[in-house]
PQR file of N, CA, C, O and H, with PARSE charges and radii, in Angstrom:
ATOM      1  N   MET A   1      17.525  -6.294 -18.424 -0.4000 1.5000
ATOM      2  CA  MET A   1      16.727  -6.119 -20.022 -0.0000 2.0000
ATOM      3  C   MET A   1      15.050  -6.267 -20.284  0.5500 1.7000
ATOM      4  O   MET A   1      14.364  -5.815 -21.200 -0.5500 1.4000
ATOM      5  N   ARG A   2      14.688  -7.059 -19.144 -0.4000 1.5000
ATOM      6  CA  ARG A   2      12.858  -6.928 -19.750 -0.0000 2.0000
ATOM      7  C   ARG A   2      12.502  -6.013 -19.071  0.5500 1.7000
ATOM      8  O   ARG A   2      11.285  -5.970 -19.249 -0.5500 1.4000
ATOM      9  H   ARG A   2      15.245  -7.427 -18.400  0.4000 1.0000
ATOM     10  N   LYS A   3      12.851  -5.028 -18.211 -0.4000 1.5000
ATOM     11  CA  LYS A   3      12.664  -3.942 -17.395 -0.0000 2.0000
ATOM     12  C   LYS A   3      12.146  -3.309 -18.172  0.5500 1.7000
ATOM     13  O   LYS A   3      10.951  -3.023 -18.091 -0.5500 1.4000
ATOM     14  H   LYS A   3      13.840  -5.063 -18.065  0.4000 1.0000
ATOM     15  N   VAL A   4      13.331  -2.725 -19.635 -0.4000 1.5000
ATOM     16  CA  VAL A   4      13.919  -1.697 -20.241 -0.0000 2.0000
ATOM     17  C   VAL A   4      12.827  -1.992 -21.166  0.5500 1.7000
ATOM     18  O   VAL A   4      12.057  -1.072 -21.440 -0.5500 1.4000
ATOM     19  H   VAL A   4      14.301  -2.957 -19.701  0.4000 1.0000
ATOM     20  N   ILE A   5      12.571  -3.675 -21.925 -0.4000 1.5000
ATOM     21  CA  ILE A   5      11.296  -3.799 -22.844 -0.0000 2.0000
ATOM     22  C   ILE A   5       9.841  -3.524 -22.401  0.5500 1.7000
ATOM     23  O   ILE A   5       8.967  -2.953 -23.053 -0.5500 1.4000
ATOM     24  H   ILE A   5      13.196  -4.423 -21.702  0.4000 1.0000
ATOM     25  N   PHE A   6       9.763  -4.022 -21.216 -0.4000 1.5000
ATOM     26  CA  PHE A   6       8.566  -3.576 -20.757 -0.0000 2.0000
ATOM     27  C   PHE A   6       8.036  -2.418 -20.414  0.5500 1.7000
ATOM     28  O   PHE A   6       6.855  -2.084 -20.509 -0.5500 1.4000
ATOM     29  H   PHE A   6      10.473  -4.486 -20.685  0.4000 1.0000
ATOM     30  N   TYR A   7       9.200  -1.631 -19.893 -0.4000 1.5000
ATOM     31  CA  TYR A   7       8.689  -0.077 -19.616 -0.0000 2.0000
ATOM     32  C   TYR A   7       8.466   0.829 -20.997  0.5500 1.7000
ATOM     33  O   TYR A   7       7.733   1.818 -21.032 -0.5500 1.4000
ATOM     34  H   TYR A   7      10.160  -1.903 -19.815  0.4000 1.0000
ATOM     35  N   SER A   8       9.148   0.371 -22.009 -0.4000 1.5000
ATOM     36  CA  SER A   8       9.013   0.631 -23.006 -0.0000 2.0000
ATOM     37  C   SER A   8       7.461   0.257 -23.942  0.5500 1.7000
ATOM     38  O   SER A   8       6.668   0.891 -24.638 -0.5500 1.4000
ATOM     39  H   SER A   8       9.743  -0.432 -21.981  0.4000 1.0000
ATOM     40  N   VAL A   9       7.602  -0.913 -23.539 -0.4000 1.5000
ATOM     41  CA  VAL A   9       5.936  -1.138 -24.264 -0.0000 2.0000
ATOM     42  C   VAL A   9       4.859  -0.302 -23.658  0.5500 1.7000
ATOM     43  O   VAL A   9       3.935   0.281 -24.223 -0.5500 1.4000
ATOM     44  H   VAL A   9       8.246  -1.428 -22.974  0.4000 1.0000
ATOM     45  N   LEU A  10       5.189  -0.368 -22.301 -0.4000 1.5000
ATOM     46  CA  LEU A  10       3.844   0.795 -20.946 -0.0000 2.0000
ATOM     47  C   LEU A  10       4.461   2.115 -22.061  0.5500 1.7000
ATOM     48  O   LEU A  10       3.856   1.701 -23.050 -0.5500 1.4000
ATOM     49  H   LEU A  10       5.940  -0.843 -21.842  0.4000 1.0000
ATOM     50  N   LEU A  11       4.888   2.827 -22.360 -0.4000 1.5000
ATOM     51  CA  LEU A  11       5.175   3.993 -22.776 -0.0000 2.0000
ATOM     52  C   LEU A  11       4.670   4.069 -24.125  0.5500 1.7000
ATOM     53  O   LEU A  11       3.928   5.001 -24.435 -0.5500 1.4000
ATOM     54  H   LEU A  11       5.379   3.163 -21.557  0.4000 1.0000
ATOM     55  N   PHE A  12       4.969   3.257 -24.886 -0.4000 1.5000
ATOM     56  CA  PHE A  12       3.839   3.099 -26.116 -0.0000 2.0000
ATOM     57  C   PHE A  12       2.596   3.084 -26.003  0.5500 1.7000
ATOM     58  O   PHE A  12       2.005   4.003 -26.571 -0.5500 1.4000
ATOM     59  H   PHE A  12       5.572   2.500 -24.634  0.4000 1.0000
ATOM     60  N   ILE A  13       1.697   1.969 -25.179 -0.4000 1.5000
ATOM     61  CA  ILE A  13       0.503   1.469 -24.646 -0.0000 2.0000
ATOM     62  C   ILE A  13       0.100   3.188 -24.403  0.5500 1.7000
ATOM     63  O   ILE A  13      -0.697   3.830 -25.087 -0.5500 1.4000
ATOM     64  H   ILE A  13       2.177   1.223 -24.717  0.4000 1.0000
ATOM     65  N   GLU A  14       0.802   3.630 -23.375 -0.4000 1.5000
ATOM     66  CA  GLU A  14       0.338   5.463 -22.994 -0.0000 2.0000
ATOM     67  C   GLU A  14       0.485   6.313 -23.886  0.5500 1.7000
ATOM     68  O   GLU A  14      -0.376   7.187 -23.980 -0.5500 1.4000
ATOM     69  H   GLU A  14       1.450   3.108 -22.819  0.4000 1.0000
ATOM     70  N   LEU A  15       1.164   6.310 -24.436 -0.4000 1.5000
ATOM     71  CA  LEU A  15       1.250   7.182 -26.304 -0.0000 2.0000
ATOM     72  C   LEU A  15       0.180   7.044 -26.682  0.5500 1.7000
ATOM     73  O   LEU A  15      -0.565   8.011 -26.525 -0.5500 1.4000
ATOM     74  H   LEU A  15       1.864   5.600 -24.360  0.4000 1.0000
ATOM     75  N   GLY A  16      -0.406   5.754 -27.369 -0.4000 1.5000
ATOM     76  CA  GLY A  16      -1.502   5.516 -27.981 -0.0000 2.0000
ATOM     77  C   GLY A  16      -3.096   5.692 -27.109  0.5500 1.7000
ATOM     78  O   GLY A  16      -4.146   6.023 -27.659 -0.5500 1.4000
ATOM     79  H   GLY A  16       0.199   4.968 -27.497  0.4000 1.0000
ATOM     80  N   LEU A  17      -2.938   5.401 -25.761 -0.4000 1.5000
ATOM     81  CA  LEU A  17      -4.188   6.084 -25.358 -0.0000 2.0000
ATOM     82  C   LEU A  17      -4.360   7.345 -25.034  0.5500 1.7000
ATOM     83  O   LEU A  17      -5.436   7.942 -24.981 -0.5500 1.4000
ATOM     84  H   LEU A  17      -2.084   5.133 -25.314  0.4000 1.0000
ATOM     85  N   SER A  18      -3.404   7.719 -24.835 -0.4000 1.5000
ATOM     86  CA  SER A  18      -3.234   9.351 -24.533 -0.0000 2.0000
ATOM     87  C   SER A  18      -3.875  10.304 -25.901  0.5500 1.7000
ATOM     88  O   SER A  18      -4.403  11.416 -25.882 -0.5500 1.4000
ATOM     89  H   SER A  18      -2.531   7.234 -24.877  0.4000 1.0000
ATOM     90  N   GLN A  19      -3.614   9.453 -26.960 -0.4000 1.5000
ATOM     91  CA  GLN A  19      -3.747  10.138 -28.134 -0.0000 2.0000
ATOM     92  C   GLN A  19      -5.494   9.758 -28.510  0.5500 1.7000
ATOM     93  O   GLN A  19      -6.274  10.489 -29.120 -0.5500 1.4000
ATOM     94  H   GLN A  19      -3.185   8.550 -26.975  0.4000 1.0000
ATOM     95  N   ALA A  20      -5.726   8.610 -28.021 -0.4000 1.5000
ATOM     96  CA  ALA A  20      -7.309   8.490 -28.164 -0.0000 2.0000
ATOM     97  C   ALA A  20      -8.381   8.352 -27.686  0.5500 1.7000
ATOM     98  O   ALA A  20      -9.502   8.300 -28.192 -0.5500 1.4000
ATOM     99  H   ALA A  20      -5.092   8.017 -27.525  0.4000 1.0000
ATOM    100  N   LEU A  21      -7.899   8.268 -26.307 -0.4000 1.5000
ATOM    101  CA  LEU A  21      -9.308   8.604 -24.705 -0.0000 2.0000
ATOM    102  C   LEU A  21      -9.926   9.734 -24.693  0.5500 1.7000
ATOM    103  O   LEU A  21     -10.863   9.991 -23.938 -0.5500 1.4000
ATOM    104  H   LEU A  21      -6.989   8.310 -25.896  0.4000 1.0000
ATOM    105  N   PRO A  22      -9.227  10.848 -25.916 -0.5600 1.5000
ATOM    106  CA  PRO A  22     -10.108  11.742 -25.634  0.2800 2.0000
ATOM    107  C   PRO A  22     -11.008  12.249 -26.530  0.5500 1.7000
ATOM    108  O   PRO A  22     -11.731  13.236 -26.389 -0.5500 1.4000
ATOM    109  N   SER A  23     -10.875  11.208 -27.838 -0.4000 1.5000
ATOM    110  CA  SER A  23     -12.394  11.212 -28.677 -0.0000 2.0000
ATOM    111  C   SER A  23     -13.112  10.044 -28.041  0.5500 1.7000
ATOM    112  O   SER A  23     -14.327  10.169 -28.192 -0.5500 1.4000
ATOM    113  H   SER A  23     -10.288  10.407 -27.953  0.4000 1.0000
ATOM    114  N   LEU A  24     -12.747   8.859 -27.328 -0.4000 1.5000
ATOM    115  CA  LEU A  24     -13.324   7.815 -26.899 -0.0000 2.0000
ATOM    116  C   LEU A  24     -14.268   8.136 -25.614  0.5500 1.7000
ATOM    117  O   LEU A  24     -15.136   7.327 -25.286 -0.5500 1.4000
ATOM    118  H   LEU A  24     -11.760   8.757 -27.205  0.4000 1.0000
ATOM    119  N   LEU A  25     -14.021   9.630 -24.733 -0.4000 1.5000
ATOM    120  CA  LEU A  25     -14.355   9.862 -23.631 -0.0000 2.0000
ATOM    121  C   LEU A  25     -15.386  10.821 -24.102  0.5500 1.7000
ATOM    122  O   LEU A  25     -16.417  10.915 -23.437 -0.5500 1.4000
ATOM    123  H   LEU A  25     -13.316  10.288 -24.999  0.4000 1.0000
ATOM    124  N   GLY A  26     -15.253  11.449 -25.029 -0.4000 1.5000
ATOM    125  CA  GLY A  26     -16.344  12.672 -25.399 -0.0000 2.0000
ATOM    126  C   GLY A  26     -16.687  13.647 -24.282  0.5500 1.7000
ATOM    127  O   GLY A  26     -15.723  14.389 -24.090 -0.5500 1.4000
ATOM    128  H   GLY A  26     -14.415  11.372 -25.569  0.4000 1.0000
ATOM    129  N   ASP A  27     -17.458  13.849 -23.673 -0.4000 1.5000
ATOM    130  CA  ASP A  27     -17.752  15.290 -22.619 -0.0000 2.0000
ATOM    131  C   ASP A  27     -16.897  14.784 -21.305  0.5500 1.7000
ATOM    132  O   ASP A  27     -16.225  15.640 -20.731 -0.5500 1.4000
ATOM    133  H   ASP A  27     -18.241  13.247 -23.829  0.4000 1.0000
ATOM    134  N   ALA A  28     -16.886  13.211 -20.718 -0.4000 1.5000
ATOM    135  CA  ALA A  28     -16.251  12.818 -19.738 -0.0000 2.0000
ATOM    136  C   ALA A  28     -14.965  13.354 -19.649  0.5500 1.7000
ATOM    137  O   ALA A  28     -14.576  13.357 -18.481 -0.5500 1.4000
ATOM    138  H   ALA A  28     -17.432  12.515 -21.185  0.4000 1.0000
ATOM    139  N   HIS A  29     -13.901  13.956 -20.700 -0.4000 1.5000
ATOM    140  CA  HIS A  29     -12.822  14.234 -21.076 -0.0000 2.0000
ATOM    141  C   HIS A  29     -12.145  14.964 -19.861  0.5500 1.7000
ATOM    142  O   HIS A  29     -11.302  14.602 -19.040 -0.5500 1.4000
ATOM    143  H   HIS A  29     -14.218  13.954 -21.649  0.4000 1.0000
ATOM    144  N   GLY A  30     -12.941  16.305 -20.093 -0.4000 1.5000
ATOM    145  CA  GLY A  30     -12.409  17.001 -19.040 -0.0000 2.0000
ATOM    146  C   GLY A  30     -12.371  16.960 -17.030  0.5500 1.7000
ATOM    147  O   GLY A  30     -11.617  17.571 -16.273 -0.5500 1.4000
ATOM    148  H   GLY A  30     -13.626  16.599 -20.759  0.4000 1.0000
ATOM    149  N   ALA A  31     -13.444  16.041 -16.724 -0.4000 1.5000
ATOM    150  CA  ALA A  31     -13.588  15.692 -15.560 -0.0000 2.0000
ATOM    151  C   ALA A  31     -12.316  14.603 -15.707  0.5500 1.7000
ATOM    152  O   ALA A  31     -11.420  15.046 -14.988 -0.5500 1.4000
ATOM    153  H   ALA A  31     -14.057  15.544 -17.339  0.4000 1.0000
ATOM    154  N   ILE A  32     -12.019  13.765 -16.139 -0.4000 1.5000
ATOM    155  CA  ILE A  32     -11.046  12.739 -15.950 -0.0000 2.0000
ATOM    156  C   ILE A  32      -9.637  13.674 -16.131  0.5500 1.7000
ATOM    157  O   ILE A  32      -8.715  13.703 -15.316 -0.5500 1.4000
ATOM    158  H   ILE A  32     -12.746  13.405 -16.723  0.4000 1.0000
ATOM    159  N   ALA A  33      -9.699  14.344 -17.264 -0.4000 1.5000
ATOM    160  CA  ALA A  33      -8.338  14.988 -17.445 -0.0000 2.0000
ATOM    161  C   ALA A  33      -7.941  15.731 -16.262  0.5500 1.7000
ATOM    162  O   ALA A  33      -6.725  15.810 -16.085 -0.5500 1.4000
ATOM    163  H   ALA A  33     -10.448  14.321 -17.926  0.4000 1.0000
ATOM    164  N   VAL A  34      -8.614  16.229 -15.509 -0.4000 1.5000
ATOM    165  CA  VAL A  34      -8.585  17.060 -14.379 -0.0000 2.0000
ATOM    166  C   VAL A  34      -7.891  16.009 -12.740  0.5500 1.7000
ATOM    167  O   VAL A  34      -7.235  16.440 -11.793 -0.5500 1.4000
ATOM    168  H   VAL A  34      -9.601  16.165 -15.653  0.4000 1.0000
ATOM    169  N   ALA A  35      -8.434  14.479 -13.031 -0.4000 1.5000
ATOM    170  CA  ALA A  35      -8.450  13.688 -11.921 -0.0000 2.0000
ATOM    171  C   ALA A  35      -6.485  13.118 -12.745  0.5500 1.7000
ATOM    172  O   ALA A  35      -5.417  13.309 -12.164 -0.5500 1.4000
ATOM    173  H   ALA A  35      -8.967  14.128 -13.801  0.4000 1.0000
ATOM    174  N   ILE A  36      -6.576  12.769 -13.480 -0.4000 1.5000
ATOM    175  CA  ILE A  36      -5.191  12.718 -14.340 -0.0000 2.0000
ATOM    176  C   ILE A  36      -4.192  13.546 -13.798  0.5500 1.7000
ATOM    177  O   ILE A  36      -3.257  13.046 -13.172 -0.5500 1.4000
ATOM    178  H   ILE A  36      -7.443  12.615 -13.952  0.4000 1.0000
ATOM    179  N   ARG A  37      -4.265  14.461 -13.929 -0.4000 1.5000
ATOM    180  CA  ARG A  37      -3.546  15.962 -13.854 -0.0000 2.0000
ATOM    181  C   ARG A  37      -2.888  15.710 -11.981  0.5500 1.7000
ATOM    182  O   ARG A  37      -1.764  15.340 -11.643 -0.5500 1.4000
ATOM    183  H   ARG A  37      -5.024  14.868 -14.437  0.4000 1.0000
ATOM    184  N   VAL A  38      -4.123  16.088 -11.057 -0.4000 1.5000
ATOM    185  CA  VAL A  38      -4.132  16.022  -9.814 -0.0000 2.0000
ATOM    186  C   VAL A  38      -2.862  14.566  -9.138  0.5500 1.7000
ATOM    187  O   VAL A  38      -1.832  14.610  -8.466 -0.5500 1.4000
ATOM    188  H   VAL A  38      -5.036  16.388 -11.332  0.4000 1.0000
ATOM    189  N   LEU A  39      -3.598  13.530  -9.719 -0.4000 1.5000
ATOM    190  CA  LEU A  39      -2.506  12.390  -9.786 -0.0000 2.0000
ATOM    191  C   LEU A  39      -0.927  12.599 -10.156  0.5500 1.7000
ATOM    192  O   LEU A  39       0.100  12.526  -9.481 -0.5500 1.4000
ATOM    193  H   LEU A  39      -4.435  13.495 -10.266  0.4000 1.0000
ATOM    194  N   THR A  40      -1.190  12.888 -11.505 -0.4000 1.5000
ATOM    195  CA  THR A  40       0.555  12.877 -11.970 -0.0000 2.0000
ATOM    196  C   THR A  40       1.227  13.820 -10.855  0.5500 1.7000
ATOM    197  O   THR A  40       2.106  13.407 -10.099 -0.5500 1.4000
ATOM    198  H   THR A  40      -2.024  12.948 -12.053  0.4000 1.0000
ATOM    199  N   ILE A  41       0.659  15.291 -10.830 -0.4000 1.5000
ATOM    200  CA  ILE A  41       1.114  16.569  -9.790 -0.0000 2.0000
ATOM    201  C   ILE A  41       1.874  16.136  -8.766  0.5500 1.7000
ATOM    202  O   ILE A  41       3.056  16.446  -8.613 -0.5500 1.4000
ATOM    203  H   ILE A  41      -0.055  15.627 -11.444  0.4000 1.0000
ATOM    204  N   THR A  42       0.904  15.043  -7.667 -0.4000 1.5000
ATOM    205  CA  THR A  42       0.975  14.074  -6.637 -0.0000 2.0000
ATOM    206  C   THR A  42       1.929  13.246  -6.741  0.5500 1.7000
ATOM    207  O   THR A  42       2.598  13.095  -5.719 -0.5500 1.4000
ATOM    208  H   THR A  42      -0.055  14.791  -7.792  0.4000 1.0000
ATOM    209  N   GLY A  43       2.254  12.578  -7.762 -0.4000 1.5000
ATOM    210  CA  GLY A  43       3.188  11.736  -7.845 -0.0000 2.0000
ATOM    211  C   GLY A  43       4.714  12.354  -8.167  0.5500 1.7000
ATOM    212  O   GLY A  43       5.826  12.047  -7.737 -0.5500 1.4000
ATOM    213  H   GLY A  43       1.711  12.701  -8.593  0.4000 1.0000
ATOM    214  N   LEU A  44       4.324  13.208  -8.974 -0.4000 1.5000
ATOM    215  CA  LEU A  44       5.330  14.403  -8.941 -0.0000 2.0000
ATOM    216  C   LEU A  44       6.096  14.586  -7.769  0.5500 1.7000
ATOM    217  O   LEU A  44       7.220  14.280  -7.372 -0.5500 1.4000
ATOM    218  H   LEU A  44       3.420  13.457  -9.323  0.4000 1.0000
ATOM    219  N   ALA A  45       5.052  15.221  -7.330 -0.4000 1.5000
ATOM    220  CA  ALA A  45       5.420  15.778  -5.488 -0.0000 2.0000
ATOM    221  C   ALA A  45       6.147  14.799  -4.774  0.5500 1.7000
ATOM    222  O   ALA A  45       7.111  15.089  -4.066 -0.5500 1.4000
ATOM    223  H   ALA A  45       4.139  15.469  -7.653  0.4000 1.0000
ATOM    224  N   PHE A  46       5.763  13.756  -4.919 -0.4000 1.5000
ATOM    225  CA  PHE A  46       6.069  12.660  -4.052 -0.0000 2.0000
ATOM    226  C   PHE A  46       7.696  11.971  -4.543  0.5500 1.7000
ATOM    227  O   PHE A  46       8.185  11.040  -3.903 -0.5500 1.4000
ATOM    228  H   PHE A  46       4.980  13.520  -5.495  0.4000 1.0000
ATOM    229  N   ILE A  47       8.133  12.356  -5.293 -0.4000 1.5000
ATOM    230  CA  ILE A  47       9.030  12.286  -6.193 -0.0000 2.0000
ATOM    231  C   ILE A  47      10.238  13.583  -5.553  0.5500 1.7000
ATOM    232  O   ILE A  47      11.259  13.548  -4.867 -0.5500 1.4000
ATOM    233  H   ILE A  47       7.736  13.112  -5.812  0.4000 1.0000
ATOM    234  N   ILE A  48       9.543  14.498  -6.136 -0.4000 1.5000
ATOM    235  CA  ILE A  48      10.411  15.630  -5.720 -0.0000 2.0000
ATOM    236  C   ILE A  48      10.810  15.736  -4.201  0.5500 1.7000
ATOM    237  O   ILE A  48      11.960  16.072  -3.920 -0.5500 1.4000
ATOM    238  H   ILE A  48       8.714  14.526  -6.694  0.4000 1.0000
ATOM    239  N   ILE A  49       9.892  15.460  -3.210 -0.4000 1.5000
ATOM    240  CA  ILE A  49       9.657  15.049  -1.779 -0.0000 2.0000
ATOM    241  C   ILE A  49      11.062  14.185  -1.189  0.5500 1.7000
ATOM    242  O   ILE A  49      11.630  14.338  -0.107 -0.5500 1.4000
ATOM    243  H   ILE A  49       8.957  15.188  -3.438  0.4000 1.0000
ATOM    244  N   HIS A  50      11.352  13.351  -2.171 -0.4000 1.5000
ATOM    245  CA  HIS A  50      12.503  12.162  -1.860 -0.0000 2.0000
ATOM    246  C   HIS A  50      13.323  12.478  -2.256  0.5500 1.7000
ATOM    247  O   HIS A  50      14.350  12.368  -1.586 -0.5500 1.4000
ATOM    248  H   HIS A  50      10.891  13.227  -3.050  0.4000 1.0000
ATOM    249  N   VAL A  51      13.373  12.950  -3.328 -0.4000 1.5000
ATOM    250  CA  VAL A  51      14.872  13.445  -3.582 -0.0000 2.0000
ATOM    251  C   VAL A  51      15.277  14.590  -2.935  0.5500 1.7000
ATOM    252  O   VAL A  51      16.457  14.717  -2.610 -0.5500 1.4000
ATOM    253  H   VAL A  51      12.539  13.039  -3.873  0.4000 1.0000
ATOM    254  N   GLY A  52      14.593  15.300  -2.743 -0.4000 1.5000
ATOM    255  CA  GLY A  52      14.974  16.473  -1.777 -0.0000 2.0000
ATOM    256  C   GLY A  52      15.854  15.559  -0.049  0.5500 1.7000
ATOM    257  O   GLY A  52      16.882  15.847   0.564 -0.5500 1.4000
ATOM    258  H   GLY A  52      13.634  15.197  -3.007  0.4000 1.0000
ATOM    259  N   PHE A  53      14.927  14.581   0.143 -0.4000 1.5000
ATOM    260  CA  PHE A  53      15.699  13.859   1.436 -0.0000 2.0000
ATOM    261  C   PHE A  53      16.899  13.456   0.937  0.5500 1.7000
ATOM    262  O   PHE A  53      17.994  13.892   1.292 -0.5500 1.4000
ATOM    263  H   PHE A  53      14.092  14.347  -0.355  0.4000 1.0000
ATOM    264  N   GLU A  54      16.672  12.540   0.034 -0.4000 1.5000
ATOM    265  CA  GLU A  54      18.432  12.075  -0.347 -0.0000 2.0000
ATOM    266  C   GLU A  54      19.340  13.247  -0.639  0.5500 1.7000
ATOM    267  O   GLU A  54      20.491  13.101  -0.226 -0.5500 1.4000
ATOM    268  H   GLU A  54      15.782  12.186  -0.254  0.4000 1.0000
ATOM    269  N   PHE A  55      19.065  14.398  -1.273 -0.4000 1.5000
ATOM    270  CA  PHE A  55      19.832  15.755  -1.329 -0.0000 2.0000
ATOM    271  C   PHE A  55      20.324  15.886   0.311  0.5500 1.7000
ATOM    272  O   PHE A  55      21.458  15.706   0.754 -0.5500 1.4000
ATOM    273  H   PHE A  55      18.130  14.517  -1.608  0.4000 1.0000
ATOM    274  N   HIS A  56      19.060  16.269   1.068 -0.4000 1.5000
ATOM    275  CA  HIS A  56      19.810  16.763   1.999 -0.0000 2.0000
ATOM    276  C   HIS A  56      20.466  15.549   2.838  0.5500 1.7000
ATOM    277  O   HIS A  56      21.001  16.071   3.817 -0.5500 1.4000
ATOM    278  H   HIS A  56      18.138  16.415   0.707  0.4000 1.0000
ATOM    279  N   TYR A  57      20.683  13.915   2.875 -0.4000 1.5000
ATOM    280  CA  TYR A  57      21.659  13.353   3.855 -0.0000 2.0000
ATOM    281  C   TYR A  57      22.828  13.217   2.758  0.5500 1.7000
ATOM    282  O   TYR A  57      23.933  13.055   3.274 -0.5500 1.4000
ATOM    283  H   TYR A  57      20.249  13.491   2.081  0.4000 1.0000
ATOM    284  N   VAL A  58      22.816  13.249   1.375 -0.4000 1.5000
ATOM    285  CA  VAL A  58      24.301  13.405   0.765 -0.0000 2.0000
ATOM    286  C   VAL A  58      25.302  14.768   1.489  0.5500 1.7000
ATOM    287  O   VAL A  58      26.399  14.631   2.029 -0.5500 1.4000
ATOM    288  H   VAL A  58      21.918  13.380   0.956  0.4000 1.0000
ATOM    289  N   ILE A  59      24.615  15.920   1.317 -0.4000 1.5000
ATOM    290  CA  ILE A  59      25.101  17.199   2.326 -0.0000 2.0000
ATOM    291  C   ILE A  59      25.343  16.519   3.159  0.5500 1.7000
ATOM    292  O   ILE A  59      26.319  15.771   3.107 -0.5500 1.4000
ATOM    293  H   ILE A  59      23.723  16.032   0.878  0.4000 1.0000
ATOM    294  N   ALA A  60      24.449  16.576   4.284 -0.4000 1.5000
ATOM    295  CA  ALA A  60      24.782  16.022   5.783 -0.0000 2.0000
ATOM    296  C   ALA A  60      25.746  14.975   5.505  0.5500 1.7000
ATOM    297  O   ALA A  60      26.587  15.325   6.333 -0.5500 1.4000
ATOM    298  H   ALA A  60      23.656  17.184   4.327  0.4000 1.0000
ATOM    299  N   PHE A  61      26.164  14.122   5.047 -0.4000 1.5000
ATOM    300  CA  PHE A  61      27.312  12.969   4.850 -0.0000 2.0000
ATOM    301  C   PHE A  61      28.196  14.252   4.365  0.5500 1.7000
ATOM    302  O   PHE A  61      28.965  14.604   5.259 -0.5500 1.4000
ATOM    303  H   PHE A  61      25.481  13.838   4.375  0.4000 1.0000
ATOM    304  N   THR A  62      28.284  15.010   3.230 -0.4000 1.5000
ATOM    305  CA  THR A  62      30.002  15.282   2.893 -0.0000 2.0000
ATOM    306  C   THR A  62      30.064  16.282   3.920  0.5500 1.7000
ATOM    307  O   THR A  62      31.254  16.418   4.201 -0.5500 1.4000
ATOM    308  H   THR A  62      27.660  14.724   2.503  0.4000 1.0000
ATOM    309  N   ALA A  63      29.454  16.940   4.517 -0.4000 1.5000
ATOM    310  CA  ALA A  63      29.961  17.969   5.686 -0.0000 2.0000
ATOM    311  C   ALA A  63      30.036  17.401   6.774  0.5500 1.7000
ATOM    312  O   ALA A  63      30.475  18.086   7.698 -0.5500 1.4000
ATOM    313  H   ALA A  63      28.487  16.830   4.289  0.4000 1.0000
ATOM    314  N   ALA A  64      29.747  16.340   6.992 -0.4000 1.5000
ATOM    315  CA  ALA A  64      30.473  15.590   8.256 -0.0000 2.0000
ATOM    316  C   ALA A  64      32.262  14.886   8.037  0.5500 1.7000
ATOM    317  O   ALA A  64      33.204  14.938   8.827 -0.5500 1.4000
ATOM    318  H   ALA A  64      29.391  15.783   6.242  0.4000 1.0000
ATOM    319  N   SER A  65      32.195  14.386   6.913 -0.4000 1.5000
ATOM    320  CA  SER A  65      33.078  13.472   6.261 -0.0000 2.0000
ATOM    321  C   SER A  65      34.171  14.388   6.009  0.5500 1.7000
ATOM    322  O   SER A  65      35.298  14.267   6.489 -0.5500 1.4000
ATOM    323  H   SER A  65      31.429  14.344   6.271  0.4000 1.0000
ATOM    324  N   PHE A  66      33.735  15.431   5.132 -0.4000 1.5000
ATOM    325  CA  PHE A  66      34.798  16.169   4.436 -0.0000 2.0000
ATOM    326  C   PHE A  66      35.892  16.954   5.318  0.5500 1.7000
ATOM    327  O   PHE A  66      36.931  17.306   4.759 -0.5500 1.4000
ATOM    328  H   PHE A  66      32.819  15.529   4.741  0.4000 1.0000
ATOM    329  N   PRO A  67      35.697  17.224   6.619 -0.5600 1.5000
ATOM    330  CA  PRO A  67      36.703  18.146   7.516  0.2800 2.0000
ATOM    331  C   PRO A  67      37.362  17.209   8.319  0.5500 1.7000
ATOM    332  O   PRO A  67      38.210  17.580   9.131 -0.5500 1.4000
TER
END
């Protein structure tokens, strides 16, 4: 339960920051937005690759065990 509360609090903090940072950063907002976008896409690619690995293992397991 602590993890759920912790991650919920983090989500609310990030939501507040996402709304406040553009006005606080001013002209630097564009450069920081690009950096955040690159880091986000890299993280998503990492997750997708590992989900693909797990899917591959599940398919291999079922192909070997069902026949």
